N, CA, C and O atoms as a MOPAC input file, in Angstrom:
PM7 MOZYME 1SCF
protein

 N     65.07400 1    87.21900 1    83.54700 1
 C     66.20500 1    88.17800 1    82.32300 1
 C     67.05400 1    88.52900 1    83.06200 1
 O     66.58700 1    89.33000 1    83.87200 1
 N     68.27700 1    88.30500 1    83.23600 1
 C     69.32000 1    89.35400 1    83.24500 1
 C     69.52500 1    90.53700 1    82.92100 1
 O     69.44500 1    90.75500 1    81.71200 1
 N     69.79000 1    91.47500 1    83.64100 1
 C     69.89700 1    93.09700 1    84.41500 1
 C     71.22400 1    93.80600 1    84.26900 1
 O     72.08900 1    93.39800 1    85.04400 1
 N     71.59800 1    94.84700 1    83.38900 1
 C     73.22800 1    94.99800 1    83.35600 1
 C     72.65200 1    96.79000 1    83.83600 1
 O     71.76900 1    97.32300 1    83.16400 1
 N     72.96900 1    97.15300 1    84.43100 1
 C     72.72900 1    98.93000 1    85.04700 1
 C     71.11700 1    98.65400 1    84.31100 1
 O     70.55800 1    97.56300 1    84.42300 1
 N     70.42200 1    99.96700 1    83.46600 1
 C     69.83100 1    99.88900 1    82.97200 1
 C     69.26900 1    99.42800 1    81.36000 1
 O     68.67600 1   100.06300 1    80.48700 1
 N     69.66000 1    98.31500 1    81.42700 1
 C     69.32600 1    97.27400 1    80.71300 1
 C     68.82800 1    96.02200 1    81.08800 1
 O     68.92600 1    95.73500 1    82.28100 1
 N     68.30400 1    95.19900 1    80.31100 1
 C     67.65000 1    93.79300 1    80.02000 1
 C     67.85900 1    92.97300 1    78.75900 1
 O     67.36900 1    92.88000 1    77.63400 1
 N     68.67700 1    92.50500 1    79.37800 1
 C     69.34300 1    91.52500 1    78.08800 1
 C     68.85200 1    90.37000 1    78.01500 1
 O     68.69600 1    89.55300 1    78.92200 1
 N     68.43300 1    90.23700 1    76.19100 1
 C     67.59600 1    89.42400 1    76.00300 1
 C     67.91000 1    88.91900 1    75.05600 1
 O     67.02200 1    88.30200 1    74.46800 1
 N     69.08100 1    88.92600 1    74.54400 1
 C     69.95000 1    87.15300 1    73.74200 1
 C     72.00800 1    87.56800 1    73.37500 1
 O     72.73600 1    88.49300 1    73.01400 1
 N     72.06700 1    86.11600 1    73.79900 1
 C     73.33200 1    86.01100 1    73.24100 1
 C     73.59300 1    86.38400 1    72.14100 1
 O     73.15900 1    85.61600 1    71.28300 1
 N     74.46900 1    87.80300 1    71.51500 1
 C     74.43900 1    87.70000 1    69.99700 1
 C     75.96400 1    86.67700 1    69.21800 1
 O     76.40600 1    86.34200 1    68.11900 1
 N     76.32900 1    86.52100 1    70.99300 1
 C     77.92400 1    86.11300 1    69.87200 1
 C     78.75900 1    86.19200 1    71.07800 1
 O     78.49000 1    86.86400 1    72.07300 1
 N     80.14900 1    85.19500 1    70.85000 1
 C     81.27900 1    85.57300 1    72.42000 1
 C     82.77800 1    84.86500 1    71.47100 1
 O     83.01800 1    84.16300 1    70.48800 1
 N     83.34300 1    85.47000 1    72.34300 1
 C     84.97900 1    84.79500 1    71.55400 1
 C     86.21500 1    84.78500 1    72.54800 1
 O     86.08200 1    83.70200 1    73.11800 1
 N     87.27700 1    85.36000 1    73.03700 1
 C     87.86000 1    84.36900 1    73.80700 1
 C     88.02700 1    86.31600 1    75.28000 1
 O     88.39700 1    86.39300 1    76.45200 1
 N     87.72100 1    86.97900 1    74.66700 1
 C     87.54200 1    88.18100 1    75.93800 1
 C     85.96500 1    88.60500 1    76.01800 1
 O     85.43900 1    89.13000 1    77.00000 1
 N     85.63500 1    88.43600 1    75.39500 1
 C     83.66000 1    89.24900 1    75.51600 1
 C     83.28600 1    88.03900 1    74.87100 1
 O     83.93700 1    87.17800 1    74.27800 1
 N     81.72200 1    88.22400 1    75.20500 1
 C     80.72500 1    88.41000 1    74.85800 1
 C     79.84000 1    89.49500 1    74.32600 1
 O     80.17000 1    90.67700 1    74.42000 1
 N     78.82800 1    89.14700 1    73.82300 1
 C     77.74500 1    90.31300 1    73.36200 1
 C     76.02200 1    90.00200 1    73.23000 1
 O     75.47600 1    89.02300 1    72.72000 1
 N     75.52600 1    90.96000 1    73.74900 1
 C     74.16700 1    90.52500 1    73.63600 1
 C     73.81900 1    91.84000 1    73.38100 1
 O     74.39000 1    92.93000 1    73.40500 1
 N     71.85600 1    91.08800 1    72.93200 1
 C     71.10900 1    92.50200 1    71.73500 1
 C     70.28000 1    91.96800 1    73.80800 1
 O     70.07700 1    90.99200 1    74.53100 1
 N     70.06700 1    94.13300 1    73.75200 1
 C     70.20700 1    93.82000 1    74.92400 1
 C     68.56300 1    95.56800 1    75.26500 1
 O     68.70600 1    96.43500 1    74.40300 1
 N     67.46500 1    95.86400 1    76.20400 1
 C     66.84400 1    97.15700 1    75.41100 1
 C     67.04400 1    97.63900 1    76.80700 1
 O     67.13300 1    97.20300 1    77.95500 1
 N     67.06700 1    98.57600 1    76.24600 1
 C     67.09900 1    99.98400 1    77.74200 1
 C     65.69300 1    99.72900 1    78.36800 1
 O     64.70600 1    99.36800 1    77.72700 1
 N     65.74700 1   100.01400 1    79.97400 1
 C     64.50900 1    99.71800 1    80.10800 1
 C     63.52000 1   101.31000 1    80.08000 1
 O     62.36100 1   101.58400 1    79.77000 1
 N     64.32300 1   101.84100 1    80.42200 1
 C     64.00700 1   104.03700 1    80.67300 1
 C     63.62800 1   104.36000 1    79.30300 1
 O     63.62100 1   103.57000 1    78.35900 1
 N     63.33100 1   105.52900 1    79.28200 1
 C     63.01500 1   105.94800 1    77.61800 1
 C     61.78000 1   106.01100 1    77.13200 1
 O     60.64900 1   106.39400 1    77.42900 1
 N     62.77300 1   105.17800 1    75.74500 1
 C     61.60100 1   104.79900 1    74.38000 1
 C     62.09400 1   102.70900 1    74.27700 1
 O     61.72700 1   101.68400 1    73.70300 1
 N     63.06500 1   103.16600 1    75.22800 1
 C     62.53000 1   101.25600 1    75.33100 1
 C     64.09200 1   101.42100 1    74.29800 1
 O     63.75600 1   100.62500 1    73.42100 1
 N     65.21700 1   101.80900 1    73.94400 1
 C     66.10000 1   101.11800 1    72.45400 1
 C     66.84200 1    99.56100 1    73.08600 1
 O     67.24300 1    99.16000 1    74.17900 1
 N     66.74400 1    99.04700 1    71.77000 1
 C     67.04400 1    97.74700 1    71.08300 1
 C     69.06900 1    98.63500 1    71.29500 1
 O     69.34300 1    99.80900 1    71.04600 1
 N     69.68100 1    97.95600 1    71.60900 1
 C     71.26400 1    97.83200 1    71.58500 1
 C     71.93100 1    96.98200 1    72.42600 1
 O     71.56700 1    96.47200 1    73.48500 1
 N     73.08000 1    96.88600 1    71.74200 1
 C     73.85000 1    95.72600 1    72.10800 1
 C     75.16600 1    95.80100 1    73.15800 1
 O     75.97400 1    96.69900 1    72.91800 1
 N     75.40600 1    95.01300 1    74.18200 1
 C     76.20900 1    95.36700 1    75.06900 1
 C     77.48200 1    94.33100 1    74.82900 1
 O     77.61500 1    93.11200 1    74.73400 1
 N     78.12500 1    95.20500 1    74.79600 1
 C     79.97200 1    94.52100 1    75.12600 1
 C     80.27600 1    94.20300 1    76.38300 1
 O     80.44900 1    94.85100 1    77.41500 1
 N     80.30600 1    93.15000 1    76.10900 1
 C     80.64300 1    91.95900 1    78.22100 1
 C     82.44800 1    92.04700 1    77.77700 1
 O     82.98300 1    91.46700 1    76.83200 1
 N     83.02900 1    92.85000 1    78.67300 1
 C     85.05800 1    92.47200 1    77.86300 1
 C     85.49300 1    91.83000 1    79.52400 1
 O     85.63700 1    92.49400 1    80.55000 1
 N     85.65700 1    90.06700 1    79.31600 1
 C     85.66800 1    89.26200 1    79.98400 1
 C     87.04000 1    89.75300 1    81.66100 1
 O     87.00900 1    89.61600 1    82.88400 1
 N     88.00300 1    90.31800 1    80.64300 1
 C     89.31100 1    90.18000 1    80.30900 1
 C     90.29000 1    91.32300 1    81.91500 1
 O     91.32200 1    91.29400 1    82.58500 1
 N     88.57700 1    92.44000 1    81.68600 1
 C     88.99300 1    93.35200 1    82.69300 1
 C     89.68300 1    92.88100 1    83.72200 1
 O     88.59900 1    92.38500 1    84.02800 1
 N     90.35500 1    92.56600 1    84.50000 1
 C     89.84200 1    92.10500 1    85.80700 1
 C     90.62300 1    93.06200 1    86.51800 1
 O     90.28900 1    92.66700 1    87.63500 1
 N     91.26000 1    93.83700 1    86.71300 1
 C     92.26700 1    95.23900 1    87.47200 1
 C     91.78600 1    96.42800 1    86.80300 1
 O     91.21500 1    96.62600 1    85.73000 1
 N     92.33200 1    97.43000 1    88.10000 1
 C     91.80200 1    98.59300 1    87.94000 1
 C     92.47500 1    98.89500 1    86.78000 1
 O     91.83900 1    99.49600 1    85.91400 1
 N     93.36900 1    98.67300 1    86.61900 1
 C     94.56800 1    99.33700 1    85.28100 1
 C     93.61900 1    99.09200 1    83.97100 1
 O     93.01400 1   100.00900 1    83.41600 1
 N     93.58000 1    97.85600 1    83.59600 1
 C     92.60100 1    96.92900 1    83.08700 1
 C     91.09100 1    97.24400 1    82.37300 1
 O     90.71600 1    96.91600 1    81.24700 1
 N     90.29300 1    98.06000 1    83.51200 1
 C     89.16300 1    98.69300 1    83.34900 1
 C     89.52800 1   100.25000 1    82.85400 1
 O     89.01200 1   100.70500 1    81.83300 1
 N     90.67700 1   101.20100 1    83.85200 1
 C     90.82400 1   102.00000 1    83.13800 1
 C     91.35000 1   102.45600 1    81.87000 1
 O     91.18500 1   103.59900 1    81.44200 1
 N     92.15600 1   101.29500 1    81.12100 1
 C     92.21000 1   101.48400 1    79.70300 1
 C     91.33000 1   100.88700 1    78.67600 1
 O     91.57900 1   100.95700 1    77.47300 1
 N     90.69800 1   100.52700 1    78.98200 1
 C     89.89100 1    99.67200 1    78.59800 1
 C     87.79200 1   101.35800 1    79.25800 1
 O     86.59400 1   101.07700 1    79.29300 1
 N     88.12800 1   102.01100 1    79.40600 1
 C     86.57400 1   103.25900 1    79.45300 1
 C     88.00200 1   104.05100 1    79.32800 1
 O     87.91800 1   104.84700 1    80.26400 1
 N     89.45000 1   104.31300 1    78.60500 1
 C     89.88500 1   105.71600 1    77.99100 1
 C     89.38600 1   105.07900 1    76.69700 1
 O     88.82300 1   105.71700 1    75.80800 1
 N     89.69900 1   103.45800 1    76.65400 1
 C     89.67000 1   103.61500 1    74.99800 1
 C     87.89900 1   103.72600 1    74.40100 1
 O     87.56700 1   104.06000 1    73.26300 1
 N     87.42100 1   103.52900 1    74.98400 1
 C     85.61600 1   104.00400 1    75.13400 1
 C     85.78300 1   105.33500 1    75.26800 1
 O     85.44100 1   106.14800 1    74.40900 1
 N     85.92100 1   105.40900 1    75.55000 1
 C     85.50900 1   107.44900 1    75.62300 1
 C     86.14900 1   107.65100 1    74.54400 1
 O     85.46700 1   108.47800 1    73.93800 1
 N     87.05500 1   107.39700 1    73.92600 1
 C     87.36800 1   108.11400 1    72.80100 1
 C     86.41300 1   107.43200 1    71.35200 1
 O     86.29900 1   107.93900 1    70.23500 1
 N     86.00000 1   106.51700 1    71.71900 1
 C     85.74200 1   105.49600 1    70.90500 1
 C     84.36100 1   106.18300 1    70.42700 1
 O     83.84600 1   106.23100 1    69.30900 1
 N     83.79000 1   106.89000 1    72.14300 1
 C     82.34500 1   106.96800 1    72.09100 1
 C     82.07900 1   108.74500 1    70.86200 1
 O     81.00400 1   109.03900 1    70.34000 1
 N     83.39600 1   109.58000 1    70.73100 1
 C     83.41800 1   110.70600 1    70.13700 1
 C     83.12800 1   110.51700 1    68.88500 1
 O     82.28700 1   111.11300 1    68.21100 1
 N     83.87700 1   109.63200 1    68.56200 1
 C     83.39400 1   109.40600 1    66.29400 1
 C     82.30800 1   108.90500 1    66.15500 1
 O     81.64800 1   107.93300 1    66.52300 1
 N     82.24100 1   109.99000 1    65.38800 1
 C     80.66000 1   109.41900 1    64.20900 1
 C     81.16400 1   109.42000 1    62.60100 1
 O     81.53600 1   110.33800 1    61.86900 1
 N     80.99700 1   107.88800 1    62.37600 1
 C     81.34800 1   107.91800 1    61.09000 1
 C     80.07400 1   106.65700 1    60.46800 1
 O     79.41600 1   106.31200 1    61.44900 1
 N     79.67000 1   106.05600 1    59.41800 1
 C     79.08600 1   105.42400 1    58.86700 1
 C     79.31900 1   104.31000 1    58.57300 1
 O     78.71900 1   103.66300 1    57.71400 1
 N     80.37500 1   103.87800 1    59.36400 1
 C     80.80200 1   102.03500 1    59.13200 1
 C     81.62200 1   102.43800 1    61.06800 1
 O     82.67100 1   101.80900 1    61.20900 1
 N     81.32300 1   103.12600 1    62.06900 1
 C     81.55500 1   102.46400 1    62.64500 1
 C     80.11000 1   102.14000 1    64.56500 1
 O     79.56300 1   102.75800 1    65.47800 1
 N     80.17200 1   101.64100 1    64.35300 1
 C     78.99800 1   101.02600 1    65.25100 1
 C     79.00200 1   102.86500 1    66.68900 1
 O     79.93300 1   103.60400 1    67.01000 1
 N     78.20500 1   102.86700 1    66.91100 1
 C     78.14100 1   103.87500 1    67.50400 1
 C     78.05800 1   103.63900 1    69.71600 1
 O     77.06800 1   103.32100 1    70.37400 1
 N     79.07900 1   103.86600 1    70.08600 1
 C     79.71900 1   103.73100 1    70.96800 1
 C     78.57300 1   104.82300 1    71.97400 1
 O     78.84200 1   106.00500 1    71.76100 1
 N     77.19500 1   104.60000 1    73.15700 1
 C     76.50900 1   105.54500 1    73.53300 1
 C     76.70900 1   105.06400 1    75.10100 1
 O     75.78800 1   105.43200 1    75.82900 1
 N     77.76500 1   104.29800 1    75.75100 1
 C     77.39100 1   104.85400 1    76.88200 1
 C     78.77600 1   103.45300 1    78.10000 1
 O     78.26100 1   102.43200 1    77.64400 1
 N     79.86700 1   102.90300 1    79.06100 1
 C     80.37500 1   102.82600 1    79.48200 1
 C     80.22400 1   102.56300 1    81.57000 1
 O     80.36300 1   103.26300 1    82.57200 1
 N     79.82100 1   100.93200 1    81.19700 1
 C     79.31400 1   100.45300 1    82.58400 1
 C     79.92900 1    99.77400 1    83.76000 1
 O     80.44700 1    98.76000 1    83.29100 1
 N     80.12400 1    99.80500 1    84.94800 1
 C     80.56300 1    98.65800 1    85.00500 1
 C     79.46200 1    97.46700 1    85.34100 1
 O     78.31200 1    97.43800 1    85.78000 1
 N     80.67500 1    96.27100 1    84.78800 1
 C     79.73600 1    95.27000 1    85.00100 1
 C     80.84000 1    93.84400 1    85.84900 1
 O     81.66700 1    93.14000 1    85.26900 1
 N     80.49300 1    93.80800 1    87.19600 1
 C     80.66900 1    94.05600 1    88.13200 1
 C     82.36500 1    93.62000 1    88.01400 1
 O     82.62200 1    94.64300 1    88.64900 1
 N     84.07300 1    92.86900 1    87.70800 1
 C     84.88600 1    92.98500 1    88.06000 1
 C     85.35800 1    93.47200 1    86.14100 1
 O     86.42000 1    93.79300 1    85.60800 1
 N     84.38200 1    93.35000 1    85.78800 1
 C     84.69300 1    93.41700 1    83.62600 1
 C     84.08700 1    94.64800 1    83.58400 1
 O     83.62600 1    95.21700 1    84.57400 1
 N     84.07300 1    95.20700 1    82.10800 1
 C     82.87500 1    96.30900 1    81.92900 1
 C     82.81900 1    96.15800 1    80.77800 1
 O     83.66700 1    95.64200 1    80.05100 1
 N     81.37100 1    96.78800 1    80.38100 1
 C     80.73500 1    96.50000 1    79.97500 1
 C     80.10500 1    97.80300 1    78.92900 1
 O     79.19100 1    98.57100 1    79.22800 1
 N     80.85800 1    97.78100 1    77.69300 1
 C     80.37800 1    99.23700 1    76.05600 1
 C     78.77900 1    98.80700 1    75.76900 1
 O     78.40400 1    97.66100 1    75.52200 1
 N     78.09000 1    99.77400 1    75.84400 1
 C     76.35400 1   100.01700 1    75.39600 1
 C     76.50600 1   100.53900 1    74.12400 1
 O     76.97500 1   101.64200 1    73.84600 1
 N     75.98200 1    99.48300 1    73.17000 1
 C     76.53100 1   100.13700 1    71.93000 1
 C     75.24700 1   100.48100 1    71.00200 1
 O     74.13100 1   100.15400 1    71.40700 1
 N     75.40600 1   101.16000 1    69.71800 1
 C     74.12600 1   100.89200 1    68.83600 1
 C     73.69100 1    99.16000 1    68.70900 1
 O     74.49900 1    98.43000 1    69.28200 1
 N     73.19600 1    98.85800 1    68.42300 1
 C     72.87400 1    97.34800 1    67.87700 1
 C     72.50400 1    97.61800 1    65.86900 1
 O     71.72700 1    98.35100 1    65.25700 1
 N     73.54200 1    96.58000 1    65.44500 1
 C     73.64700 1    96.47400 1    64.24100 1
 C     73.07600 1    95.76100 1    62.95400 1
 O     73.63800 1    95.80700 1    61.85900 1
 N     72.04900 1    95.18300 1    63.17700 1
 C     71.07700 1    93.81200 1    62.97500 1
 C     72.02300 1    93.54900 1    61.85600 1
 O     72.62900 1    94.47000 1    61.30900 1
 N     72.20600 1    91.84100 1    61.38100 1
 C     72.49800 1    91.12800 1    59.92500 1
 C     73.49600 1    90.59400 1    60.07100 1
 O     74.50100 1    90.68600 1    59.36600 1
 N     73.23000 1    89.58400 1    61.59500 1
 C     74.59900 1    89.08000 1    61.05400 1
 C     76.29600 1    88.76500 1    61.32500 1
 O     76.80200 1    89.86700 1    61.11300 1
 N     77.02200 1    88.14500 1    61.55900 1
 C     78.83400 1    88.38000 1    62.17700 1
 C     79.63000 1    89.14900 1    60.65200 1
 O     79.34000 1    89.43300 1    59.49000 1
 N     80.42300 1    89.20000 1    61.31200 1
 C     81.66000 1    89.85500 1    60.07900 1
 C     82.38300 1    88.78900 1    59.42200 1
 O     83.07800 1    88.83900 1    58.40700 1
 N     82.08300 1    87.76500 1    60.21600 1
 C     82.55900 1    86.54100 1    59.27600 1
 C     82.03700 1    85.88000 1    58.75800 1
 O     82.44000 1    85.16800 1    57.83800 1
 N     80.17600 1    85.98900 1    59.57600 1
 C     79.03900 1    85.00300 1    57.84600 1
 C     78.88900 1    86.35400 1    56.58400 1
 O     77.99300 1    86.31800 1    55.74100 1
 N     80.14100 1    87.73200 1    56.66400 1
 C     79.92500 1    88.31300 1    55.52700 1
 C     81.18200 1    88.21000 1    55.05100 1
 O     81.45800 1    88.65300 1    53.93600 1

């Protein structure tokens, strides 16, 4: 099982041109199930910095129609955004 920070990656949920989303479980605490979006296009320091800044702004938002951002991790050369897991399929499926 692959690990990213304090999380075990359980299953690939979906992927697109710029990122892939994984269902994961936090190793510490209560073992919360989360979604981790691994952004592949953040190859330069400026892109990683911009993605971190955008995620930090979204982290402060709390609305029932927005998936909550819990953490931001370094993922090798990219950025991984840890979010609350929202089961139920894809937007395309809806």
